[in-house]
C-alpha positions as CSV (number, residue, x, y, z in Angstrom):
1,M,0.0,0.0,0.0
2,R,1.3,3.4,-0.9
3,T,0.4,6.5,1.1
4,E,0.2,9.6,-1.0
5,G,-1.5,12.9,-1.1
6,T,-2.5,12.9,2.5
7,D,-3.5,16.5,3.1
8,T,-1.4,18.1,5.8
9,E,-4.3,20.5,6.5
10,L,-6.5,17.6,7.5
11,G,-8.6,17.8,4.4
12,S,-8.3,14.4,2.9
13,I,-6.9,10.9,3.4
14,E,-5.7,9.3,0.2
15,R,-4.2,5.9,-0.5
16,E,-3.4,3.9,-3.6
17,L,-3.3,0.1,-3.3
18,Y,-2.7,-2.8,-5.7
19,I,-5.0,-5.8,-5.3
20,D,-4.3,-9.1,-7.0
21,A,-7.9,-9.6,-8.2
22,A,-9.9,-8.4,-11.1
23,P,-11.9,-5.1,-10.8
24,E,-15.2,-7.0,-10.8
25,V,-14.1,-9.0,-7.7
26,V,-12.6,-5.9,-6.0
27,Y,-15.9,-4.0,-6.7
28,E,-17.9,-6.7,-5.0
29,V,-15.5,-6.7,-2.0
30,I,-15.7,-2.9,-1.5
31,S,-19.4,-2.6,-2.1
32,D,-21.3,-5.7,-1.0
33,P,-22.0,-5.6,2.8
34,E,-21.4,-9.4,3.1
35,H,-17.8,-8.8,1.8
36,V,-17.3,-5.4,3.4
37,K,-17.8,-6.9,6.9
38,E,-15.0,-9.4,6.2
39,W,-12.4,-6.6,6.1
40,W,-13.8,-3.4,7.6
41,P,-16.7,-3.2,10.1
42,D,-18.1,-6.0,12.3
43,D,-21.4,-5.7,10.5
44,A,-22.9,-3.9,7.5
45,A,-26.5,-3.5,6.3
46,Y,-27.3,-1.4,3.2
47,D,-28.4,-1.8,-0.4
48,V,-25.7,-1.2,-3.0
49,S,-27.6,1.4,-5.0
50,P,-27.3,5.2,-5.1
51,G,-29.4,6.9,-2.5
52,A,-29.6,3.8,-0.3
53,T,-29.0,4.3,3.4
54,G,-27.9,1.7,5.9
55,T,-25.5,1.1,8.7
56,I,-22.1,-0.2,9.6
57,T,-21.3,-1.4,13.1
58,F,-18.0,-1.4,14.8
59,G,-17.7,-3.7,17.9
60,D,-20.5,-4.9,20.1
61,V,-23.0,-2.1,20.6
62,A,-24.0,-3.4,24.0
63,D,-20.4,-3.1,25.0
64,G,-19.7,0.4,23.7
65,G,-19.5,-0.4,20.0
66,K,-20.8,2.1,17.5
67,V,-23.4,2.1,14.7
68,V,-22.7,4.5,11.9
69,T,-25.0,5.6,9.2
70,L,-23.9,5.2,5.6
71,T,-25.5,6.5,2.4
72,V,-24.4,5.1,-1.1
73,I,-23.7,8.0,-3.4
74,E,-22.4,6.2,-6.5
75,A,-22.2,2.6,-7.5
76,I,-20.6,2.0,-10.9
77,P,-19.4,-1.6,-11.3
78,P,-16.6,-2.3,-11.7
79,R,-15.2,1.2,-11.7
80,S,-16.2,3.1,-8.6
81,F,-18.0,3.0,-5.3
82,T,-18.7,6.1,-3.3
83,F,-20.5,6.7,0.0
84,R,-21.1,9.3,2.7
85,W,-20.9,8.2,6.3
86,I,-21.1,9.4,9.9
87,H,-24.1,11.6,9.4
88,E,-26.9,11.4,11.9
89,A,-29.6,8.8,11.3
90,G,-32.6,10.3,9.6
91,E,-30.6,13.2,8.0
92,D,-29.8,13.3,4.3
93,A,-26.1,12.8,3.7
94,R,-24.6,16.0,2.3
95,E,-21.4,18.0,2.4
96,G,-21.1,19.5,5.9
97,N,-22.7,16.6,7.8
98,S,-20.8,13.6,6.5
99,L,-17.5,12.4,5.2
100,L,-17.2,11.3,1.5
101,V,-15.4,8.0,0.8
102,T,-14.5,7.1,-2.8
103,F,-13.0,3.9,-4.2
104,E,-11.9,4.3,-7.8
105,L,-10.9,1.0,-9.5
106,V,-8.4,0.8,-12.3
107,P,-7.5,-2.4,-14.1
108,T,-3.7,-3.0,-13.7
109,G,-2.2,-6.0,-15.3
110,S,-4.0,-9.0,-13.8
111,G,-5.2,-7.0,-10.8
112,T,-6.7,-3.7,-9.8
113,T,-5.3,-0.4,-8.6
114,V,-7.6,1.1,-6.0
115,R,-7.5,4.8,-5.5
116,F,-9.0,5.5,-2.1
117,K,-10.0,8.9,-0.8
118,E,-11.9,10.2,2.2
119,T,-12.8,13.9,2.3
120,G,-15.0,16.4,4.1
121,F,-13.2,16.7,7.4
122,R,-12.8,20.5,7.3
123,E,-16.4,21.0,6.0
124,M,-17.9,19.3,9.1
125,G,-17.5,22.6,11.1
126,W,-15.8,20.8,14.0
127,E,-13.6,22.6,16.6
128,V,-9.9,22.1,15.8
129,A,-9.4,19.4,18.5
130,Q,-12.3,17.3,17.2
131,L,-11.2,17.8,13.6
132,E,-7.7,16.6,14.5
133,E,-8.9,13.7,16.6
134,T,-11.3,12.5,13.9
135,Y,-8.8,12.9,11.1
136,F,-6.1,11.0,12.9
137,D,-8.5,8.3,14.1
138,H,-9.7,7.8,10.5
139,T,-6.1,7.8,9.2
140,S,-5.0,5.1,11.6
141,G,-8.3,3.2,10.9
142,W,-7.8,3.2,7.2
143,D,-4.1,2.3,7.7
144,Y,-5.4,-0.8,9.6
145,F,-8.4,-1.8,7.4
146,L,-7.1,-1.2,3.9
147,P,-4.3,-3.8,4.2
148,K,-7.1,-6.2,5.3
149,L,-8.9,-5.4,2.1
150,V,-5.8,-6.1,0.0
151,A,-5.4,-9.5,1.8
152,Y,-9.1,-10.4,1.6
153,A,-10.0,-9.5,-2.0
154,P,-8.0,-12.2,-3.7
155,T,-9.6,-14.9,-1.5
156,A,-13.1,-13.6,-2.6
157,V,-12.4,-15.0,-6.1
158,A,-12.8,-18.5,-4.7
159,R,-16.1,-17.6,-3.1
160,R,-17.8,-16.4,-6.3
């Protein structure tokens, strides 16, 4: 995984990864909740269609875990998957109340280059301390979860 383009002003998190699997497989792994929960949250429930809203869950909710709202913005197999997240349940996801995550998939040899980007931190209107805490929490989170995506996606080929 290569880290590049991380905005020093806490505006975006960007990563470029190579996955040894076809774009069609990688698209399923980054968009389908059944696959997503294998490498990112503990649970995921949403439809993979633009405008669909659902949830992802980190940890055991009864033991302090967190349920987060997710809204699918764009789903273009096998090229890109974009969603907004962390907005309040019942609110429409938009700039200023949610973060935007984009996975762009580019065929590369026998695999796929994934261009990952999360933006919207500065637009949330948070105080500096919350902005910094959230930005660095998400940076370390993606640095943990994206390698799990790279490892999991090639195994999904056998599950198809």
